[in-house]
LONUPA-106463 format. One record per atom (N, C-alpha, C): x, y, z; residue in three letters. Coordinates in steps of 0.001 Angstrom, whole numbers, padded with zeros to 6 digits, always signed. Each point is the difference from the previous one (the first is absolute). Layout:
XYZALA/...
***
This chain:
+008356+005249+021019MET/-000044+001344+000488MET/-000584+000899-001075MET/-000938+000831+000380HIS/-000659+000899-000938HIS/+000630+001384+000094HIS/+000116+000622-001133GLY/+000537+001355-000041GLY/-000865+000871-000889GLY/+000428+001201-000184LYS/-000729+000906-000878LYS/+000107-000492-001438LYS/-001072+000157-000764PRO/+000091-000356-001418PRO/+001042+000881-000672PRO/+000711-000551-000926GLY/+001011+000752-000724GLY/-000257-000061-001489GLY/+000681+000831-000713HIS/-000105-000002-001449HIS/+001324-000440-000578HIS/-000081-000728-001120ASP/+001201-000386-000708ASP/-000329-000170-001475ASP/+000949-000454-000768GLN/-000189-000117-001445GLN/-001100-000987-000357GLN/-000446-000829+000936ASN/-001048-000981-000271ASN/-001409+000576+000101ASN/-000144+001278+000339ASP/-001331+000617+000083ASP/-000724-000127-001339ASP/-001239-000469+000033LEU/-000846-000069-001191LEU/-001229+000851+000264LEU/-000405+000802-000990LYS/-001032+001004+000250LYS/-001212-000075-000903LYS/+000114-000632-001167ALA/-001139-000005-000919ALA/+000048-001240-000881ALA/-001190-000391-000488ILE/-000120-001188-000850ILE/-001031+000276-001092ILE/+000249-000551-001186ALA/-000958+000111-001105ALA/+000059-001285-000812ALA/-001106-000313-000661ARG/-000076-001199-000833ARG/-000620+000346-001335ARG/+000556-000565-001080GLY/-000543+000196-001332GLY/+000705-000901-000990GLY/-000726-000394-001050ASN/+000551-000877-001049ASN/+000683-001238+000565ASN/-000538-000568+001082GLY/+000551-001217+000578GLY/+001281+000193+000791GLY/+000347+001246+000311MET/+001232+000307+000722MET/-000340+000799+001242MET/+000708-000275+001100THR/-000129+000775+001226THR/+001309+000747+000229THR/-000103+001276+000351VAL/+001166+000839+000261VAL/-000137+000579+001403VAL/+001062-000132+000794VAL/+000056+000552+001348VAL/+001182+000963+000049VAL/-000214+001185+000604VAL/+001071+001004+000056VAL/+000186+000538+001411VAL/+001154+000598+000227GLY/+000305+000617+001286GLY/+001459+000402+000041GLY/+000632-000292+001132GLY/+001396+000337+000190GLY/+000170+000944+001171GLY/+001240+000293+000317TYR/+000301+000940+001081TYR/+001077+000984-000430TYR/+001076-000500-000585PHE/+001054+000869-000511PHE/-000064+000117-001521PHE/-000548-001022-000646LYS/-000117-000035-001452LYS/-001230-000824-000370LYS/-000291-000064-001287SER/-001182-000732-000474SER/+000084-001487+000309SER/-001141-000567+000330ASN/-000177-001437+000122ASN/-001179-000355-000891ASN/+000229-000841-001005ILE/-001061-000434-000899ILE/+000091-001515-000131ILE/-001116-000672+000260PHE/-000085-001445-000162PHE/-001174-000312-000917PHE/+000186-000989-000900ILE/-001079-000417-000895ILE/-000231-001502+000146ILE/-001255-000402-000247SER/-000352-001412+000076SER/-001152-000289-000945SER/+000053-001176-000623LYS/-001119-000466-000822LYS/-000959-000867+000798LYS/+000527-000651+001069ASP/-000837-000943+000741ASP/-000189+000347+001483ASP/+000645+001047+000487GLY/-000118+000387+001399GLY/+000865-000821+000938GLY/+000684-001012-000518LYS/+000878-000841+000814LYS/+001469+000255-000311LYS/+000309+000140-001265ASN/+001371+000231-000449ASN/+000149+001459-000388ASN/+000956+000674+000631TRP/+000182+001440-000197TRP/+001373+000289-000581TRP/+000051+000983-000895GLU/+001251+000445-000607GLU/+000231+001459+000373GLU/+001215+000298+000468LYS/+000348+001380+000345LYS/+000467+000708-001271LYS/-000539+001182-000233ILE/+000366+000799-001167ILE/+001036+001041+000420ILE/+001091+000063-000715ASN/+001053+000971+000296ASN/-000290+001295-000743ASN/-000653+000914+000680PHE/-000368+001297-000552PHE/-000120+000941+001187PHE/+000564+001184-000091ASN/-000020+000882+001160ASN/-000313+001442-000396ASN/-001120+000502+000526ILE/-000316+001432-000110ILE/-000264+000569+001393ILE/+000470-000704+001007GLY/-000241+000414+001381GLY/-001088-000854+000622GLY/-000336+000302+001227VAL/-001016-000767+000734VAL/-001337+000105-000726VAL/-000652-001146-000203LEU/-001282-000031-000696LEU/-001145-000109+000995LEU/-001055+000766-000243SER/-001138-000006+000918SER/-001303-000435-000665SER/+000014-000211-001313GLY/-001231-000393-000662GLY/+000245-000701-001318GLY/-000988-000804-000399VAL/+000010-000658-001301VAL/-001452-000200-000425VAL/-000283+000254-001283VAL/-001326-000236-000566VAL/+000180-000692-001344VAL/-001056-000682-000426PHE/-000031-000600-001334PHE/-001056+000749-000785PHE/+000421+000689-001067VAL/-000921+000798-000802VAL/+000463-000014-001453VAL/-000952-000122-000917ASN/+000302-000019-001439ASN/+001083-001032-000343ASN/-000112-001178+000571SER/+000905-001129-000252SER/+001437+000235+000462SER/+000211+000947+000919ARG/+001329+000275+000537ARG/-000050+000122+001511ARG/+001103-000371+000621PHE/+000168+000275+001422PHE/+000699+001350+000118PHE/-000508+000843+000866VAL/+000600+001301+000250VAL/+000372+000039+001477VAL/+001274+000287+000283VAL/+000469+000105+001384VAL/+000235+001467+000340VAL/-000295+000341+001253MET/+000169+001364+000481MET/+000973-000012+001167MET/+000934+000939-000042GLY/+000987+000117+001058GLY/-000371+001085+000983GLY/+000549-000105+001198GLU/-000266+001005+001025GLU/+000594+001350-000376GLU/+000947+000018-000921SER/+000614+001245-000446SER/-000797+000647-001128SER/-001126-000594-000399GLY/-000818+000530-001089GLY/+000330-000591-001357GLY/+001006-000848-000068ARG/+000366-000642-001266ARG/-000983-001104-000327ARG/-000154-000233-001324MET/-000872-001065-000483MET/+000717-000742-001120MET/-000357-001271-000159ALA/+000531-000807-001096ALA/-001077-001019-000378ALA/+000034-000470-001253SER/-000986-000986-000422SER/+000684-001163-000716SER/-000712-001127-000013SER/+000498-001184-000690SER/-000241+000164-001496SER/+000621-000875-000770LYS/-000169+000029-001465LYS/-001342-000568-000394LYS/
***
């Protein structure tokens, strides 16, 4: 049975790749961040600044952007 599409914490909205790492972000109530070196095995990162809508790789760092205007970057 088909229904209307819904949103939940599994929503993923953006992807970026750099330095051999792939980062996918999203979420619905809080941040969802997953990282992978090979695209097959994924690790969930426990970090929350709210729902994330974007990620870029720039100057050797991943920068994530939240729907609330918050930003954070990797080390």
